[in-house]
C-alpha positions in Angstrom: -3.9 5.1 13.2 -3.0 7.3 10.2 -0.5 6.7 7.4 0.7 8.2 4.1 1.6 6.2 1.1 3.8 7.0 -1.8 3.8 5.9 -5.4 6.5 8.6 -6.1 4.3 9.8 -9.0 4.4 12.8 -11.2 1.9 13.6 -13.9 4.5 14.3 -16.6 8.2 15.2 -17.0 7.4 18.9 -17.3 5.7 18.9 -13.8 8.9 18.0 -11.9 12.1 16.1 -12.4 12.7 12.7 -11.0 15.0 14.2 -8.4 12.5 16.8 -7.4 9.7 14.3 -7.1 11.7 12.0 -4.7 13.0 14.9 -2.5 9.5 16.4 -2.3 8.1 13.0 -1.2 10.9 12.7 1.4 10.1 16.2 2.8 6.5 15.2 3.0 7.3 12.1 5.0 9.3 14.1 7.5 6.4 16.5 7.8 3.9 13.7 8.2 5.8 12.5 11.4 5.9 16.1 12.7 2.1 16.6 12.4 1.1 13.2 13.9 0.9 10.5 11.3 1.8 7.0 12.5 3.0 5.2 9.3 4.8 5.9 6.0 4.2 3.3 3.3 5.9 3.0 -0.1 4.9 0.9 -3.1 7.1 -1.1 -5.4 6.2 -0.5 -9.1 8.2 -1.0 -12.3 7.7 0.4 -15.8 4.7 2.5 -15.0 5.8 5.8 -16.5 4.8 8.9 -14.6 2.3 6.9 -12.5 5.1 5.6 -10.2 8.8 6.1 -10.0 9.0 3.8 -6.9 11.1 0.9 -8.2 13.4 0.7 -5.2 11.2 1.3 -2.1 13.7 -0.1 0.3 16.2 2.7 -0.6 13.5 5.4 -0.2 12.3 4.0 3.0 15.8 3.9 4.4 16.1 7.6 3.7 12.8 8.1 5.5 14.1 6.1 8.4 17.2 8.1 8.8 15.3 11.4 8.9 12.6 10.4 11.3 12.4 8.9 14.8 8.9 7.6 15.6 6.9 7.0 12.4 6.5 3.4 11.3 8.1 2.5 8.0 6.1 0.2 5.7 6.5 -1.8 2.5 3.2 -1.3 0.8 4.2 -3.6 -0.8 7.3 -5.7 -1.5 6.7 -7.9 -4.6 7.3 -11.5 -3.7 7.3 -13.5 -6.9 10.9 -14.6 -7.2 11.5 -13.1 -10.7 10.9 -9.7 -9.1 12.9 -10.3 -5.9 14.7 -13.4 -4.7 13.2 -14.4 -1.3 16.6 -14.2 0.4 17.1 -10.7 -1.0 13.6 -9.7 0.3 14.4 -11.2 3.7 17.8 -9.6 4.1 16.9 -6.1 2.7 13.9 -6.0 5.0 16.0 -6.9 8.0 18.5 -4.2 7.2 15.6 -1.7 6.9 14.3 -2.9 10.3 17.7 -2.3 11.8 18.2 1.1 10.3 14.8 2.2 11.4 15.4 0.8 14.9 12.6 -1.7 14.7 10.0 0.3 12.9 9.4 -1.9 9.8 6.0 -3.1 8.6 6.4 -5.8 6.0 3.6 -5.6 3.4 3.7 -8.0 0.5 2.0 -8.4 -2.9 2.3 -10.1 -6.3 1.6 -7.2 -8.8 -1.6 -6.6 -10.6 -0.4 -5.0 -13.8 0.5 -6.9 -17.0 3.3 -4.3 -17.6 5.1 -5.4 -14.5 4.4 -9.1 -14.6 5.3 -9.3 -18.3 8.4 -7.2 -17.9 9.8 -9.7 -15.4 8.6 -12.8 -17.2 6.0 -13.7 -14.5 3.1 -15.8 -15.8 0.1 -14.1 -14.2 -1.5 -17.3 -13.2 1.7 -18.2 -11.2 1.9 -15.0 -9.2 -0.4 -15.9 -6.4 1.1 -19.4 -5.9 4.5 -17.7 -5.9 3.5 -15.4 -3.1 1.9 -18.2 -1.1 5.1 -20.3 -1.4 7.5 -17.5 -0.6 6.0 -15.6 2.4 6.4 -18.5 4.9 9.9 -19.0 3.7 10.9 -15.4 4.4 9.7 -15.8 8.0 11.9 -18.9 8.3 14.9 -16.9 7.0 14.3 -14.3 9.7 13.6 -16.6 12.6 16.2 -19.5 12.0 19.9 -19.0 12.4 20.4 -21.3 9.5 17.6 -21.3 7.0 16.8 -25.0 6.4 16.4 -24.6 2.7 13.5 -25.1 0.3 12.6 -27.2 -2.7 9.5 -25.8 -4.2 7.6 -25.3 -7.4 8.6 -21.6 -7.9 12.0 -21.3 -6.1 14.6 -23.6 -4.5 17.5 -22.8 -2.2 19.9 -24.9 -0.2 20.4 -24.3 3.6 22.1 -21.0 4.3 22.6 -18.4 7.0 20.5 -15.5 5.8 21.7 -12.4 7.5 21.2 -10.0 9.1 18.1 -10.7 11.2 15.4 -8.2 11.9 15.6 -6.1 15.0 11.9 -6.7 16.0 11.3 -9.9 17.9 10.2 -12.3 16.5 9.9 -10.4 13.2 8.2 -7.3 11.6 4.4 -7.4 11.3 3.2 -9.0 8.1 0.7 -7.3 5.8 -0.7 -8.2 2.4 -2.1 -6.1 -0.4 -5.8 -6.6 -0.8 -7.9 -5.3 -3.8 -10.2 -8.1 -4.9 -12.4 -9.9 -2.3 -10.5 -13.1 -2.4 -7.3 -11.3 -1.3 -8.9 -10.4 2.0 -9.6 -14.1 2.6 -6.0 -14.9 1.7 -4.6 -12.3 4.1 -6.7 -13.5 6.9 -5.7 -17.1 6.2 -2.1 -16.1 6.5 -2.7 -14.1 9.7 -1.5 -11.0 7.9 -2.8 -7.4 8.1 -4.9 -6.3 5.1 -3.7 -3.3 3.0 -7.0 -2.4 1.4 -6.1 -0.8 -1.9 -9.7 -0.9 -3.2 -10.9 0.1 -6.6 -14.5 -1.0 -6.3 -17.5 0.6 -4.6 -17.8 1.6 -1.0 -20.0 -1.3 -0.1 -17.3 -3.7 -1.3 -15.0 -2.5 1.5 -17.6 -2.9 4.2 -18.2 -6.5 3.1 -14.5 -7.3 2.9 -13.9 -6.0 6.4 -16.6 -8.4 7.8 -15.1 -11.3 5.9 -11.6 -10.6 7.0 -12.4 -10.0 10.7 -14.4 -13.2 10.9 -11.8 -15.3 9.0 -8.7 -14.1 10.8 -10.0 -15.3 14.1 -8.7 -18.7 13.1 -6.0 -18.4 10.4 -5.9 -21.5 8.2 -2.2 -21.2 7.2 -0.5 -18.7 9.5 2.7 -17.5 7.9 4.2 -15.5 10.8 4.8 -16.3 14.5 2.0 -13.9 15.4 -1.3 -12.7 13.9 -1.5 -9.1 12.7 -5.2 -8.5 12.9 -5.4 -5.1 11.3 -7.0 -3.5 8.2 -5.5 -0.4 6.7 -7.5 1.3 3.9 -6.0 3.7 1.4 -7.8 6.8 -0.1 -6.9 10.0 -1.8 -6.7 12.9 0.8 -6.6 16.6 0.2 -7.7 18.9 3.0 -8.1 22.7 2.7 -9.9 25.4 4.7 -12.0 26.2 1.7 -14.2 23.5 0.3 -14.2 24.9 -3.2 -10.4 24.8 -3.3 -10.2 21.3 -1.9 -12.7 20.0 -4.4 -11.0 21.7 -7.3 -7.5 20.6 -6.5 -8.1 17.3 -4.7 -10.9 16.3 -7.0 -8.8 16.9 -10.1 -6.0 14.8 -8.5 -8.4 12.0 -7.8 -9.6 12.0 -11.4 -6.0 11.9 -12.6 -5.2 9.0 -10.3 -8.2 7.0 -11.2 -7.7 7.5 -14.9 -4.2 6.3 -14.7 -5.3 3.3 -12.7 -7.9 2.5 -15.3 -5.2 2.5 -18.0 -3.1 0.0 -16.0 -6.1 -2.4 -15.6 -7.2 -2.1 -19.2 -5.1 -5.0 -20.5 -7.0 -7.4 -18.3 -10.3 -6.8 -20.2 -8.9 -8.9 -23.1 -7.9 -11.9 -21.0 -9.2 -13.8 -18.0 -6.3 -15.3 -16.0 -6.6 -17.5 -12.9 -6.2 -15.2 -9.9 -7.1 -12.1 -11.9 -10.7 -12.8 -12.8 -11.9 -9.9 -10.6 -9.6 -7.5 -12.5 -10.9 -8.9 -15.8 -14.5 -8.0 -14.8 -13.4 -4.6 -13.4 -11.6 -3.7 -16.6 -14.8 -4.5 -18.6 -16.8 -2.0 -16.5 -15.3 1.4 -17.3 -18.1 3.2 -15.5 -16.2 2.9 -12.3 -13.5 5.2 -13.7 -15.7 7.6 -15.7 -15.3 11.3 -14.6 -19.0 11.6 -13.6 -18.8 8.5 -11.5 -15.7 9.7 -9.7 -17.2 13.1 -9.1 -20.2 11.4 -7.4 -17.8 9.4 -5.2 -16.5 12.7 -3.8 -19.9 12.8 -2.0 -20.1 9.1 -1.1 -19.3 9.7 2.6 -15.9 8.0 2.4 -14.2 10.9 0.5 -11.2 12.5 2.2 -11.3 15.5 -0.1 -12.8 18.7 1.3 -12.7 20.9 4.3 -11.5 19.6 7.7 -15.1 18.9 8.8 -15.8 17.0 5.6 -12.6 15.0 5.8 -13.2 14.3 9.5 -16.6 12.9 8.5 -15.0 10.6 5.9 -12.5 9.4 8.4 -15.3 8.6 10.8 -17.1 6.5 8.2 -13.9 4.4 7.7 -13.7 4.0 11.5 -17.3 2.9 11.7 -16.6 0.2 9.1 -13.9 -1.2 11.4 -10.8 0.1 9.7 -7.8 0.2 12.0 -5.6 2.5 9.9 -6.4 5.1 7.3 -3.7 5.6 4.7 -3.7 8.9 2.8 -2.7 9.1 -0.8 -1.4 12.6 -1.1 1.3 12.9 -3.9 -0.8 12.5 -7.0 -1.9 14.6 -10.0 -1.1 18.2 -10.3 -1.1 19.2 -6.7 2.0 21.3 -5.9 4.4 20.3 -3.1 3.6 23.3 -1.0 -0.2 22.6 -1.3 0.4 18.9 -0.2 2.4 20.1 2.8 -0.4 22.6 3.7 -2.9 19.8 3.4 -0.9 17.5 5.7 -0.5 20.2 8.3 -4.2 21.0 8.3 -5.1 17.3 8.5 -2.6 16.9 11.4 -4.1 19.9 13.3 -7.8 19.5 12.7 -8.5 15.9 11.9 -6.0 13.5 13.6 -6.6 14.8 17.2 -10.3 14.0 16.9 -9.5 10.3 16.7 -6.8 10.0 19.4 -7.8 8.0 22.5 -6.5 9.1 25.9 
């Protein structure tokens, strides 16, 4: 399977207006369905100036749903700590999106990995993982019980209520979980959720994480949903052009921009080690992962999706060989013009996707 994911990002206000950025992303999603992509995902971010304008993904995804017919619509992800979104609001808005997409919703969840967002909503970082663990099973109960029985917990409480509407999909939309650090893959498997691999480490890290996840999800320890979603979707920057030089110049520059901004978001963790964020603390203390030369080398690491159709196809094959079930393409980043992004999507749909279709 193939997907596209949107941060709704723009490099600076002079590049495009907020309105232009959103409408270009919407046009790209419509085109993605036309050329054969299977999923559209959208993040939830707050306060991350220029890096992401996507603070209301359910609204954007509703617009995508109304302008498409086949492509799956995914939260990649909905932030579950209650200060971000009350669980009943998360349950009901997801159900509406499932109805308006006629049963195409994929429900990915996360806890946020930036101090800017956690601090902005008053979430103590050490509480974010316990919050997610407490909330996710309750959302499933809200979907699958006529009257939600209520909950008295450490991080949120609610009396019995009829949470409506209910999702169209029976018994509920597939569950996914954002996975960046190794322990997150274990957690996703324990909950029986698909893994959205938004990796920032080295290629070998993903291979090991896939093995751990696939072994562990065979017997989920604390299954949250009524069925197991045994799938791994990995995200990577994609830019495909007929000329390798053009692809490397444009796509490579966009990848450097994306990584540099990601590095700035993780920088605050270098100064503090918080339970649940230890991996990010170590990552932030190792800036070599985000240095320009290191990133240029990763354009040749075999997993790169920047290059000619043949080169991109080879990268896709490497992901497939690792056991990845879906490849999610990051396309709207850096200073790549809307028309160039559309050309890349068309070329990927024509030359790459058909190579991996079965039957």
